[in-house]
N, C-alpha and C positions, 0 to 999 in steps of 0.2 A: 242699521244694526245697533244694537243696544250698547255695544262696546264704545263706539264713537261718541255716543251721548253721555256716557258715564265716565269716560276717561279723565276729564279734568276734576272730577269730584272725589272726595274721600268718602267711600261708602262702607268702610269697615264698621261692623257692628250694626248696620242698619238693615231694614227689610225693604226690598224692592218690589213694588206692586206693578205688575205689567200684564198686558193682554196676552192671549193665547199665541199671537203671532211671534212673540219673543221667547217662546218656550223651547227653542232649539237647544241641543246638547251644548253647542259652542257658547251660547249666552249663559246657560246655567253653570257651565264650568268656569266661565269668566267671573261670575258673581261669587262662586265658591272659592276661587283662588284669591279674591279680594276680601275674603272673610266676611262676606255679606250673605244674608239670608234672602230667599226669594219667595214670592207668593205669586206664582204663575200657573194657572190651571192648564192641564194637558189637553191637547186636542182630542176629539172623540175617537180619532183613528190612530192614536199613538200606540205603538207596539209595546212599549214599556212605560205605562203611565206612572207618574210620581204623585206624591201626596201634595195636596193644596189645602190650606185653611180657608175655606170659602167664607167663613164669618169675617175673617180679616180682609178677604178680597172684596167684600161688599163695600168697604170703606172707599176703595178706588172708584166704585160706581157713584157714590155720593159726591165725591169731589168732581167727577166728570159732569154730573147733573148741575152742580153749582156753577161751573164755568159756562155751561150752555145757557143758564139763566142770565148770567151777567152779560154774555154776548147778546142775548135778546134785548135786555134792558139798554145796552149801549147803542144798539141799532135805533131804538126809539129816542133815546136821550140825545144822540148826536144828529138826529133827523136825517138819516141816510135816505129815508123815503120822504121826499119833500113835497109830494103831491097832496093837495088839500083833501082829496077824496079818501085818502088813507087815514085821515085823522077824524 
């Protein structure tokens, strides 16, 4: 749940970028109560979809791609695959 991850942080005045899985009413109310904005796209089957700034949401995708690339580079740099045929 989003609440347990954000509990120790001061999120007042910030925008939380999250995946569709975190778009529950409970999570959105938690963020609003903490005076934080959220950028969470609604699921396609949401009965009452809310607005989402998809231009801002794309920033989250860029960050995820960056971390995937660093994980890939780490795998090669740390030689997790130590077989000679893989090099």
